[in-house]
VEXMARBA-653344 format. One record per residue (C-alpha): y, x, z. Coordinates in steps of 0.02 Angstrom, whole numbers, m for minus. Layout:
N
<node <Y, X, Z>>
...
This chain:
183
<node <m3202, 219, m770>>
<node <m3156, 46, m701>>
<node <m3182, 103, m522>>
<node <m3082, 259, m557>>
<node <m2940, 157, m629>>
<node <m2935, 44, m477>>
<node <m2935, 190, m357>>
<node <m2796, 281, m451>>
<node <m2690, 125, m461>>
<node <m2716, 78, m279>>
<node <m2663, 253, m225>>
<node <m2509, 250, m338>>
<node <m2459, 74, m282>>
<node <m2467, 116, m97>>
<node <m2381, 282, m129>>
<node <m2235, 200, m223>>
<node <m2206, 68, m90>>
<node <m2212, 191, 54>>
<node <m2103, 321, m34>>
<node <m1970, 191, m73>>
<node <m1963, 127, 105>>
<node <m1967, 300, 182>>
<node <m1833, 374, 69>>
<node <m1714, 232, 107>>
<node <m1745, 243, 295>>
<node <m1743, 434, 305>>
<node <m1589, 450, 194>>
<node <m1483, 357, 319>>
<node <m1518, 486, 452>>
<node <m1525, 641, 341>>
<node <m1391, 776, 337>>
<node <m1280, 749, 186>>
<node <m1212, 892, 80>>
<node <m1062, 854, m28>>
<node <m1085, 886, m213>>
<node <m900, 871, m253>>
<node <m792, 736, m328>>
<node <m880, 725, m498>>
<node <m924, 543, m539>>
<node <m1092, 601, m605>>
<node <m1142, 678, m439>>
<node <m1268, 599, m322>>
<node <m1214, 490, m177>>
<node <m1338, 580, m65>>
<node <m1425, 748, m82>>
<node <m1573, 795, 26>>
<node <m1647, 970, 15>>
<node <m1824, 1016, 63>>
<node <m1888, 838, 78>>
<node <m2045, 823, 185>>
<node <m2103, 646, 222>>
<node <m2266, 587, 298>>
<node <m2317, 406, 316>>
<node <m2468, 294, 341>>
<node <m2482, 119, 269>>
<node <m2627, 4, 229>>
<node <m2755, 133, 286>>
<node <m2686, 268, 170>>
<node <m2593, 420, 236>>
<node <m2482, 520, 121>>
<node <m2364, 666, 127>>
<node <m2224, 695, 2>>
<node <m2135, 860, m20>>
<node <m1995, 892, m142>>
<node <m1870, 1033, m160>>
<node <m1730, 906, m179>>
<node <m1695, 719, m183>>
<node <m1536, 652, m263>>
<node <m1495, 470, m225>>
<node <m1380, 370, m339>>
<node <m1336, 209, m247>>
<node <m1249, 114, m387>>
<node <m1390, 147, m511>>
<node <m1522, 121, m375>>
<node <m1610, 280, m427>>
<node <m1680, 427, m330>>
<node <m1717, 587, m427>>
<node <m1841, 713, m357>>
<node <m1866, 897, m402>>
<node <m2029, 993, m382>>
<node <m2131, 846, m318>>
<node <m2294, 875, m223>>
<node <m2382, 727, m143>>
<node <m2546, 719, m49>>
<node <m2631, 551, m26>>
<node <m2770, 541, 103>>
<node <m2892, 396, 91>>
<node <m3045, 371, 199>>
<node <m3164, 442, 67>>
<node <m3049, 535, m54>>
<node <m2895, 647, m56>>
<node <m2772, 652, m202>>
<node <m2640, 780, m246>>
<node <m2501, 732, m366>>
<node <m2378, 862, m431>>
<node <m2238, 861, m558>>
<node <m2083, 963, m592>>
<node <m1968, 811, m579>>
<node <m1976, 627, m542>>
<node <m1872, 471, m536>>
<node <m1890, 318, m426>>
<node <m1801, 157, m473>>
<node <m1769, 80, m301>>
<node <m1734, m93, m376>>
<node <m1903, m109, m463>>
<node <m2007, 23, m371>>
<node <m2051, 96, m541>>
<node <m2086, 282, m539>>
<node <m2087, 415, m675>>
<node <m2150, 592, m652>>
<node <m2110, 720, m786>>
<node <m2155, 896, m839>>
<node <m2320, 973, m788>>
<node <m2389, 816, m706>>
<node <m2561, 842, m629>>
<node <m2661, 719, m523>>
<node <m2818, 789, m440>>
<node <m2943, 719, m318>>
<node <m3052, 815, m198>>
<node <m3208, 757, m292>>
<node <m3152, 850, m449>>
<node <m3064, 717, m551>>
<node <m2910, 785, m639>>
<node <m2775, 700, m744>>
<node <m2648, 805, m840>>
<node <m2498, 746, m940>>
<node <m2314, 782, m966>>
<node <m2254, 608, m913>>
<node <m2336, 479, m799>>
<node <m2257, 311, m760>>
<node <m2294, 174, m634>>
<node <m2232, m2, m674>>
<node <m2239, m90, m505>>
<node <m2221, m272, m560>>
<node <m2367, m264, m682>>
<node <m2463, m136, m577>>
<node <m2474, m28, m731>>
<node <m2498, 161, m736>>
<node <m2460, 231, m908>>
<node <m2402, 369, m1021>>
<node <m2366, 383, m1205>>
<node <m2386, 572, m1196>>
<node <m2548, 668, m1227>>
<node <m2668, 653, m1081>>
<node <m2822, 748, m1022>>
<node <m2947, 674, m898>>
<node <m3082, 791, m834>>
<node <m3220, 797, m705>>
<node <m3372, 909, m686>>
<node <m3352, 982, m861>>
<node <m3331, 814, m947>>
<node <m3163, 797, m1036>>
<node <m3074, 650, m1117>>
<node <m2917, 686, m1220>>
<node <m2801, 559, m1296>>
<node <m2621, 531, m1347>>
<node <m2587, 392, m1220>>
<node <m2654, 313, m1061>>
<node <m2637, 135, m1001>>
<node <m2713, 73, m838>>
<node <m2691, m110, m788>>
<node <m2742, m132, m607>>
<node <m2751, m323, m612>>
<node <m2869, m320, m761>>
<node <m2963, m167, m699>>
<node <m2942, m96, m873>>
<node <m2914, 85, m925>>
<node <m2874, 133, m1103>>
<node <m2855, 307, m1172>>
<node <m2760, 281, m1334>>
<node <m2722, 364, m1497>>
<node <m2839, 490, m1567>>
<node <m2968, 509, m1428>>
<node <m3090, 652, m1408>>
<node <m3221, 650, m1270>>
<node <m3349, 777, m1216>>
<node <m3472, 724, m1082>>
<node <m3580, 846, m985>>
<node <m3739, 777, m911>>
<node <m3847, 865, m784>>
<node <m4033, 874, m817>>
<node <m4149, 798, m688>>
<node <m4264, 924, m606>>
C-alpha cells in the first residue's frame, strides 16, 4: 500500500500543479462569455475545457464541461471533470461531477461520484476527494472503497501523506482480500 500511496500522490501533485498553470495561461486567451452583472457570477467562463500538458515526465489531459474562474476568491470551479494521467508504466483516469481548485494554495477538491482508476485495475471510489498541496496530503472524510483484482477495502475516511509514505483508511474498516492459488 505504501508504493500505491506514493504513486497516487505523485500523480495528484503533478496534476494539480500542471492544471493550475495551464488554466491560468489558457484562460487569458480563451473566449469569454458574459454571465451578466450579478456579483455572484464568475469572472471568466470557459465551456468544453480540453487541456493537455506534459510535465516532469507525466502527460495528462483534462476535460471538463465548464470552468468558472473567480479572480477575487482565487477559485476555479469545474463541472463534469475527466482527467487522464499517463505515466511511463501506468495510466490513471480521474472523474468527478464537480471540482474546485484554489489557485492561491493549489488545493483541489473533487465532489460527487469521484472515481480514480488505473490501467492495472486499482480503483478508488468516494463522494469527495481533496488534495492539500502544502502538506502533500490526499484525503477524504467520506466513505471510501479501494479495490483491485477482487480485493476490497472499505472505510469511512482516507488519509494519504506523501512525505511520510503513509496511507490510512479510517473509521470502521472492512477488508476482503482475494489471493490466487499457486499452480
